[in-house]
C-alpha positions as CSV (number, residue, x, y, z in Angstrom):
1,M,-3.5,-7.9,138.9
2,K,-1.0,-6.2,136.7
3,L,-0.1,-2.5,136.7
4,L,1.8,-0.6,134.1
5,I,3.1,2.9,135.0
6,K,4.1,4.7,131.8
7,N,5.8,7.8,130.7
8,G,7.1,8.9,134.1
9,T,10.7,9.9,135.0
10,I,12.1,7.2,137.3
11,V,14.3,8.4,140.1
12,D,15.9,5.3,141.7
13,P,19.1,6.2,143.6
14,S,19.7,2.5,144.6
15,N,20.3,1.8,140.9
16,K,21.7,5.2,140.0
17,K,18.8,5.8,137.6
18,E,17.2,9.0,136.6
19,E,15.5,8.5,133.3
20,K,12.2,8.3,131.5
21,A,11.0,4.7,131.6
22,D,8.0,2.4,132.4
23,I,7.4,0.0,135.2
24,L,5.4,-3.2,135.0
25,V,4.0,-4.6,138.3
26,N,2.8,-8.1,138.6
27,N,1.5,-9.8,141.7
28,G,2.8,-7.0,144.0
29,K,6.3,-7.1,142.6
30,I,8.2,-5.1,140.0
31,E,8.4,-7.4,137.0
32,K,10.1,-5.1,134.5
33,V,11.6,-1.6,134.2
34,G,12.4,-0.3,130.8
35,K,11.4,1.7,127.8
36,S,8.1,1.3,125.9
37,I,6.7,-1.6,127.9
38,T,3.4,-2.9,126.8
39,D,1.0,-5.5,128.4
40,K,-2.6,-5.8,127.3
41,D,-3.6,-7.3,130.6
42,A,-2.3,-4.5,132.8
43,E,-4.1,-1.4,134.2
44,V,-2.2,1.5,132.6
45,V,-1.3,4.6,134.7
46,D,0.0,7.6,132.8
47,A,2.7,9.4,134.8
48,S,3.6,11.9,132.1
49,G,5.4,15.0,133.5
50,M,5.7,13.3,136.9
51,L,8.4,11.5,138.9
52,V,8.2,7.8,139.7
53,L,10.0,7.1,143.0
54,P,10.5,4.2,145.4
55,G,8.1,4.2,148.3
56,F,9.6,6.4,151.1
57,I,10.9,5.1,154.4
58,D,10.6,7.1,157.6
59,M,12.8,5.7,160.3
60,H,11.5,8.0,163.1
61,V,7.7,8.3,163.8
62,H,5.5,8.3,166.8
63,F,2.3,6.5,166.2
64,R,1.3,6.7,170.0
65,E,-0.4,3.3,170.1
66,P,-0.7,1.8,172.7
67,G,-1.4,4.4,175.4
68,F,-2.0,7.7,173.6
69,E,-4.6,6.7,170.9
70,Y,-6.3,10.1,171.3
71,K,-3.3,11.6,169.6
72,E,-2.6,9.0,166.9
73,T,-3.2,5.3,166.2
74,I,-1.4,2.9,163.9
75,E,-4.3,3.3,161.5
76,T,-4.4,7.1,161.4
77,G,-0.6,7.2,161.3
78,S,-0.6,4.8,158.4
79,R,-3.1,6.9,156.6
80,A,-0.9,10.0,157.1
81,A,2.2,8.1,156.0
82,A,0.5,6.9,152.8
83,K,-0.6,10.4,152.0
84,G,3.0,11.6,152.5
85,G,4.4,8.9,150.2
86,F,5.8,6.7,153.0
87,T,5.2,3.0,152.5
88,T,7.4,2.0,155.4
89,V,7.8,3.6,158.8
90,A,9.6,2.7,162.0
91,C,7.7,3.5,165.3
92,M,9.6,4.9,168.3
93,P,8.9,3.0,171.5
94,N,7.9,5.8,173.9
95,T,4.4,4.4,174.1
96,D,2.5,3.2,177.3
97,P,3.6,0.5,177.9
98,P,6.8,1.0,176.0
99,I,8.0,-1.4,173.3
100,D,10.5,-3.1,175.6
101,N,9.6,-6.8,175.2
102,Q,8.7,-9.4,172.5
103,A,4.9,-9.1,173.1
104,M,5.0,-5.3,172.4
105,V,6.9,-5.8,169.1
106,E,4.4,-8.5,168.1
107,F,1.6,-6.1,168.9
108,I,2.9,-3.5,166.5
109,N,3.5,-6.1,163.8
110,M,-0.1,-7.4,164.3
111,K,-1.7,-4.0,164.1
112,S,0.3,-3.1,161.0
113,K,-1.1,-6.2,159.2
114,Q,-4.6,-5.5,160.4
115,V,-4.5,-1.9,159.1
116,G,-2.9,-3.2,155.9
117,L,-2.0,0.2,154.4
118,I,1.8,0.4,154.8
119,D,4.6,-1.5,156.7
120,V,4.8,-0.3,160.3
121,K,8.0,-1.6,161.9
122,A,8.8,-1.5,165.6
123,I,11.8,0.0,167.3
124,G,12.4,-1.5,170.7
125,T,13.8,0.2,173.7
126,I,17.4,0.3,174.8
127,T,16.5,0.0,178.5
128,K,13.6,-1.5,180.4
129,G,10.7,0.9,180.6
130,R,12.9,3.6,179.0
131,A,14.2,4.2,182.5
132,G,17.8,4.3,181.5
133,L,18.8,1.9,184.3
134,E,18.8,-1.7,182.9
135,L,19.2,-3.1,179.4
136,A,16.0,-4.3,177.7
137,P,16.2,-7.9,176.3
138,I,17.8,-6.7,173.0
139,G,18.1,-10.2,171.5
140,E,14.4,-10.9,172.3
141,L,13.4,-7.6,170.6
142,Y,15.5,-8.4,167.6
143,K,14.1,-11.9,167.2
144,A,10.5,-10.6,167.5
145,G,11.2,-8.2,164.6
146,A,12.4,-4.9,166.0
147,V,14.4,-3.1,163.4
148,A,16.5,-1.0,165.9
149,I,16.6,0.1,169.5
150,S,16.1,3.5,171.0
151,D,14.9,5.3,174.2
152,D,13.9,8.2,172.0
153,G,12.4,11.1,174.0
154,S,15.1,10.3,176.6
155,T,18.9,10.0,176.4
156,V,20.5,7.0,178.0
157,M,22.7,9.0,180.3
158,N,24.7,6.0,181.7
159,A,27.6,5.6,179.2
160,E,28.2,2.0,180.4
161,I,24.7,1.0,179.4
162,V,25.2,2.6,176.0
163,R,28.5,0.7,175.6
164,R,26.9,-2.7,176.5
165,A,23.9,-1.9,174.2
166,L,26.1,-1.2,171.3
167,Q,28.0,-4.4,171.9
168,Y,24.7,-6.3,171.7
169,C,23.7,-4.3,168.6
170,K,26.9,-5.4,166.9
171,M,26.0,-9.0,167.5
172,F,22.7,-8.5,165.6
173,G,23.8,-6.0,163.0
174,M,21.2,-3.7,164.6
175,A,21.3,0.1,165.0
176,L,21.2,2.0,168.3
177,I,19.3,5.2,167.8
178,E,20.2,7.9,170.3
179,H,18.3,10.9,171.3
180,C,21.2,13.3,171.9
181,E,20.5,15.6,174.9
182,D,22.3,15.8,178.1
183,V,19.4,16.2,180.6
184,N,21.6,18.0,183.1
185,L,22.6,20.7,180.6
186,A,19.1,20.9,179.1
187,G,17.2,21.0,182.4
188,D,13.6,22.1,182.1
189,N,14.5,24.7,179.4
190,T,12.4,24.8,176.3
191,V,14.0,26.7,173.4
192,N,17.4,27.2,171.8
193,E,19.9,29.2,173.9
194,G,20.4,32.4,172.0
195,Y,19.0,35.8,171.1
196,Y,15.4,34.9,170.5
197,G,15.1,32.8,173.7
198,T,16.4,35.7,175.7
199,M,14.2,38.2,174.0
200,L,11.1,36.1,174.7
201,G,12.0,35.4,178.3
202,L,12.3,31.6,177.7
203,K,15.0,29.5,179.2
204,G,17.5,28.2,176.5
205,I,19.0,24.7,175.9
206,P,22.7,25.1,174.9
207,A,24.0,23.5,171.8
208,S,26.5,21.6,174.0
209,A,23.5,19.6,175.5
210,E,23.3,17.9,172.1
211,E,26.9,18.0,171.1
212,S,28.3,16.4,174.3
213,I,26.1,13.3,173.8
214,V,26.9,13.1,170.1
215,A,30.6,13.1,171.0
216,R,30.3,10.6,173.8
217,D,28.3,8.1,171.8
218,I,30.6,8.4,168.8
219,M,33.6,7.5,171.0
220,I,31.7,4.5,172.5
221,A,30.8,3.4,168.9
222,K,34.5,3.7,168.0
223,D,35.4,1.4,170.9
224,T,32.7,-1.2,170.3
225,G,32.3,-1.1,166.5
226,G,28.5,-1.0,167.2
227,K,26.1,0.6,164.7
228,L,25.2,4.1,166.1
229,H,22.5,6.3,164.5
230,L,22.0,9.9,165.8
231,A,18.4,11.1,165.8
232,H,17.2,14.5,164.8
233,L,20.4,16.5,164.8
234,S,19.9,20.2,165.1
235,T,23.3,22.0,165.8
236,A,26.2,22.9,163.6
237,G,28.6,21.5,166.2
238,A,26.9,18.1,166.1
239,V,27.2,18.0,162.3
240,E,30.9,18.9,162.6
241,I,31.6,16.1,165.2
242,L,29.7,13.7,162.9
243,R,31.8,14.8,159.9
244,W,35.0,14.1,161.9
245,A,33.7,10.7,163.0
246,K,32.9,9.6,159.4
247,K,36.4,10.6,158.3
248,Q,37.7,8.2,161.0
249,G,35.6,5.4,159.7
250,I,33.4,5.1,162.8
251,N,30.2,3.2,162.3
252,V,27.8,6.1,162.7
253,T,24.9,7.6,160.7
254,A,22.5,10.4,161.4
255,E,19.2,12.0,160.4
256,V,17.7,15.5,160.3
257,A,14.0,16.4,160.5
258,P,12.5,18.7,157.8
259,H,11.6,21.3,160.4
260,H,15.3,21.6,161.4
261,F,16.3,22.5,157.8
262,S,13.2,24.7,157.2
263,L,12.7,26.7,160.4
264,D,14.8,28.6,162.9
265,D,14.3,30.1,166.3
266,S,13.2,33.4,164.9
267,N,9.8,31.7,164.2
268,L,9.1,31.6,168.0
269,V,8.3,35.3,168.2
270,N,4.5,34.8,168.6
271,Y,4.8,32.0,171.2
272,D,3.0,29.6,168.8
273,T,3.4,26.2,170.5
274,N,3.4,24.5,167.1
275,Y,7.0,25.7,167.0
276,K,7.8,24.0,170.3
277,M,9.8,20.8,169.6
278,N,12.7,18.8,171.0
279,P,15.4,19.4,170.0
280,P,14.4,23.0,169.7
281,L,14.5,25.1,166.6
282,R,18.0,26.5,166.4
283,S,19.7,29.5,164.8
284,K,19.9,30.3,161.1
285,D,23.5,29.2,161.1
286,D,22.5,25.8,162.4
287,V,19.9,25.5,159.7
288,E,22.5,26.2,157.1
289,A,24.8,23.6,158.7
290,M,22.0,21.0,158.4
291,K,21.7,21.8,154.7
292,K,25.5,21.6,154.2
293,G,25.5,18.3,156.1
294,L,22.8,16.9,153.8
295,K,24.6,18.2,150.7
296,D,28.0,16.7,151.5
297,G,26.6,13.4,152.7
298,T,27.5,13.8,156.4
299,I,23.8,13.5,157.2
300,D,22.5,10.3,155.7
301,V,18.7,10.4,156.3
302,I,15.7,12.8,156.4
303,A,13.3,11.5,159.0
304,T,10.1,13.3,160.1
305,D,10.0,12.7,163.9
306,H,6.3,12.7,163.3
307,A,4.9,13.7,166.7
308,P,1.1,14.1,166.8
309,H,-0.5,15.9,169.8
310,A,-4.1,16.7,170.5
311,E,-5.3,20.3,170.9
312,L,-5.4,19.9,174.7
313,D,-1.6,19.2,174.7
314,K,-0.7,22.1,172.4
315,H,-3.3,24.9,173.0
316,V,-1.9,25.8,176.4
317,E,0.8,28.1,177.8
318,W,4.3,27.7,176.2
319,N,6.0,26.0,179.2
320,L,3.1,23.5,179.6
321,A,2.7,22.6,175.9
322,A,3.9,19.2,174.6
323,Y,7.0,19.1,172.3
324,G,6.8,18.0,168.7
325,I,4.9,18.4,165.4
326,I,3.4,16.2,162.8
327,G,5.5,15.7,159.7
328,L,4.6,12.8,157.4
329,E,2.4,14.8,155.0
330,T,4.6,17.9,154.8
331,A,8.0,16.1,154.5
332,F,8.2,15.7,150.7
333,P,6.9,19.2,149.9
334,L,9.4,20.7,152.4
335,I,12.2,18.6,150.8
336,I,11.3,19.9,147.3
337,T,10.7,23.5,148.4
338,E,13.7,23.9,150.8
339,L,16.3,21.6,149.3
340,V,15.6,20.6,145.7
341,A,14.2,23.8,144.2
342,P,17.0,26.0,145.7
343,G,19.6,23.5,144.5
344,V,20.8,22.3,147.9
345,L,20.2,18.7,146.8
346,T,19.5,17.1,143.4
347,I,16.2,15.2,143.3
348,S,18.2,11.9,143.3
349,E,20.2,13.0,146.4
350,A,17.0,13.9,148.2
351,V,15.2,10.7,147.3
352,Q,18.2,8.7,148.5
353,K,17.8,10.1,152.0
354,I,14.2,8.9,152.3
355,T,14.6,5.5,150.5
356,I,17.8,3.4,150.2
357,N,19.7,5.1,153.0
358,P,17.2,4.4,155.8
359,A,16.6,1.0,154.3
360,K,20.3,0.1,154.7
361,I,20.5,1.4,158.3
362,L,17.4,-0.6,159.3
363,N,18.5,-3.7,157.3
364,L,15.3,-3.5,155.2
365,N,15.0,-4.9,151.7
366,K,13.2,-1.8,150.5
367,G,13.7,1.6,149.0
368,T,14.4,0.5,145.4
369,L,12.7,0.1,142.1
370,S,14.8,-2.9,141.1
371,E,13.1,-5.8,139.2
372,G,11.9,-8.4,141.7
373,A,11.5,-5.8,144.5
374,E,8.2,-5.3,146.2
375,A,6.2,-2.7,144.2
376,D,6.2,0.2,146.7
377,I,6.0,3.1,144.4
378,V,5.3,6.9,144.6
379,I,4.1,9.1,141.7
380,A,4.8,12.7,142.5
381,D,4.6,16.1,140.7
382,I,7.4,18.4,142.0
383,N,6.1,21.4,140.2
384,K,2.6,21.3,141.7
385,E,1.8,23.4,144.7
386,V,0.1,22.1,147.8
387,N,-1.9,24.2,150.2
388,I,-1.3,23.1,153.8
389,T,-4.5,23.4,155.8
390,E,-5.9,21.5,158.8
391,E,-8.0,19.5,156.4
392,F,-4.9,18.5,154.4
393,F,-3.7,16.1,157.1
394,G,-4.6,12.4,157.3
395,S,-3.2,12.3,160.9
396,R,-5.6,12.3,163.9
397,S,-3.7,15.5,165.0
398,S,-3.0,18.8,163.2
399,N,-0.2,20.3,165.2
400,S,1.9,21.7,162.4
401,P,3.6,25.1,162.0
402,F,3.2,24.8,158.2
403,I,-0.6,25.3,158.2
404,G,-1.3,28.3,155.9
405,K,1.8,27.7,153.8
406,K,2.0,26.9,150.1
407,L,4.7,24.4,149.2
408,K,5.9,22.7,146.0
409,G,5.8,18.9,145.6
410,S,2.6,17.0,145.4
411,I,2.2,13.3,146.1
412,E,-0.3,12.1,143.4
413,K,-0.4,8.3,143.8
414,V,1.1,5.8,146.3
415,Y,1.3,2.0,145.7
416,K,2.1,-0.5,148.5
417,A,3.0,-3.9,147.0
418,G,1.2,-2.9,143.8
419,K,-2.0,-1.8,145.6
420,L,-3.2,1.8,145.5
421,V,-3.1,3.1,149.0
422,Y,-3.4,6.9,148.3
423,E,-4.5,9.0,145.4
424,N,-4.7,12.8,145.3
425,K,-8.2,13.7,144.2
């Protein structure tokens, strides 16, 4: 079946395009991009006044399956992703059992195909059982289809294991994604170390807990030449260290989550556990550093760190509550509201960080509207407001601090390989 998307403004950073044009889709692929395309056999979609974008890629989600299906499944997570404009996601391996062997990678691949909404890729573990003691079979994970390795949720504290893992990653052209938090400095503390944590009587995690691991891993990447990616940066110092590393030509990239450029630790004043996350919300200065890092290209990717939790995990005392929030459906509205509308990023710069940049890091042939590419396409209205309510979410969980907010940037239609997988009605 043919599809013709007409009269929209195409924003395709991979081809440096930002222009009004049409897209003809045939048999799940982009057949032609150009002006005034006609095809009498195609279903015509009028995208007047809207943006036509490559399908988004989120390289950091938690879909909880297997082991925690009461929070999220690959099916419900895929539905949330499609609603947010994400046609490809990469699942972190902190499941039960963890994704630390070939069978587990194949399970994720199989479930993704069964659900059939979006592409769900597996990230394998760095160490067996995510225990930080012994390397996982990285070659086996790669051959099974893992797109990266990570012990996310835990830092690999043994530097020698990180070094050996990066050496293996270099052999396969694969990224090692590090959760940067020195557990000895962080302890059992739950918020940013600073004024608000002290005022609320909550123990603080110092910025150095993140920055020390960022610095350590960057130097190991310098020694090995391995491909290092830093997950969910949150401190100004971490961004500064990364900026230095990039100037040295070290093979390192990084991401920031929307909540770390949209919220700060002053939001904690009501002890609302939907603001409890790891890394914690930092200071206003740290938020500004995230925006500056995005603007100057130091931070390559915006990734949601979508972390669904059931009410029983969140509606408890602060110190007992689980860390994390859902983020797939609110990511694009937050990018438009917090970054594009105020002029921090152009729309092309913003789209680059959720399309071609993560695609390159994960070695995926995606994130583009090039002719011949798979027709993963998003139609969005950046001037339209969305009301964030509990009913807004496609996820199984609704642990979001943005409920009750009005944001700009509405996802109107999402196509996966030319098939409509979401429509805003």
